[in-house]
N, C-alpha and C positions, 0 to 999 in steps of 0.2 A: 515734341514737347506738348504736354497738355496743361493749359493754364486754367486756374480757377477763375470763374467770372466774378464780376463785382456783385451780382445778385446772389451768387452762392456764398460769397463772403458776408454779405449783409444778413443772409439767413442763417449764418453760422455753420454752413455745411462744410467748411474747411477746417473745423476744429477736431483735433484728435487727442484724447487723453492717453498718456503713456504711463503704463504700470509694468514694472518688471519684478518678478519674484515677490509680489505683494507690497512693493515699495512704490509710492507715488513719485514718478520722475518729473511730472509737470504736464504741460500740454503744448501742442504744436499747431500753429496756424499755417496751413498749407497754401503756398502761392502757385507752385507748378510741380508737375511730375515729369520725370524723364524715364519713361518705361524701358527704353533700350539700355539704360545704365542702371536701372533699378534704384533710382533716387527720387525721394520726395523732398522738395526744397521749400523752406519757409522760415517762420519765426518761432523759436522755442522759448517758452517761459518755464524755467525750471521750478520745481517745488522748493519750499524753504529749506527742507532737508538737503536736497541735492545742491542747492546754491551754497549752503554752509560747507558741505563736503568739498565742493570745487574750490572754495576759498582756502580750506585746510591744505590742499595739495597744490596750491598756487596756480590753478588753471584760470582763475579770475581773482580780482581784488575786491575789497569792500566797496569801492566806488563804481565798479562795473554794474550797469543796470540792464536787466532784461527788458525787452526780448533780445535774444541772440540769433543772428542769421545762422541757419544750420541746414544740414542735409541728413535725412534719415534713410538708412539703407536696409533695414531688417524687415523686408516684406516679401 
């Protein structure tokens, strides 16, 4: 496991903007990486558009507040 240091977090070096097919998905604040499992773990803050789409398909409700604990695997 590779952990992001507090200094890296303070400097914003753990922030990743996520864009797919020209759609803003939100951004991700990385806490740690599991290279052997190809996982990046941290807090995801979805864009307004994605949050609305998630509400439409009942993945979250109006009262659910980001950030959401998540794992990103597409790297």
